[in-house]
N, C-alpha and C positions, 0 to 999 in steps of 0.2 A: 505494499501500501502504499502512495505516495504521502510525503508530508507537505507538497505545492505541487498544484496542478495548474500548468499556464496552458491555455487555449485561447481561440481566437474566438468571434463572437458567432460563427458560423450565418452571417448575415445573408448571404447569396444561398445559400441552401436551407432555409427554414428559420434561423435564430435559434432562441434558446431551447427548443424544443431536439434540437440535432448536438446541442453539445455534452460531451462526457458526463461531464458533473452532476447533469439533469437525469442520470440514471442510477447515479450512486445511492446507495441506500443511507437513511437519513442518519444514522446513527455512526455509521462511516465517514458521510460527509462532513459531520463535525470536526473531525479528527485532520481532514484535508484544509490547507490553506488553498482557495481558490483564486486566480488572477485570468481574468478575461481581458482580451485586449481587440481592440476592432480590427476586420478582416483588413488583410494585408498591410498591416500597420509594422506589424514586425516585434520583436522585442527589443531592440535599440533604445529603446527608452525606458526599459526596465534598468532596475539599481543594480549595479555590478556586485554587490553584496548581498550575500542571501539572506542575513540578518536583517535586511533593511526590506527586504519584501515581504 
């Protein structure tokens, strides 16, 4: 199980209902830090330090 899940917002294929985090069980989801980025935006704007996420 990941501590952090970074994924795009799946805007072009249906949005949130297509995101991985949507299908994670609620009790597991509360243990995962979910970071959603805009589609095609990439991750360059995220901090370099994992502790800053």
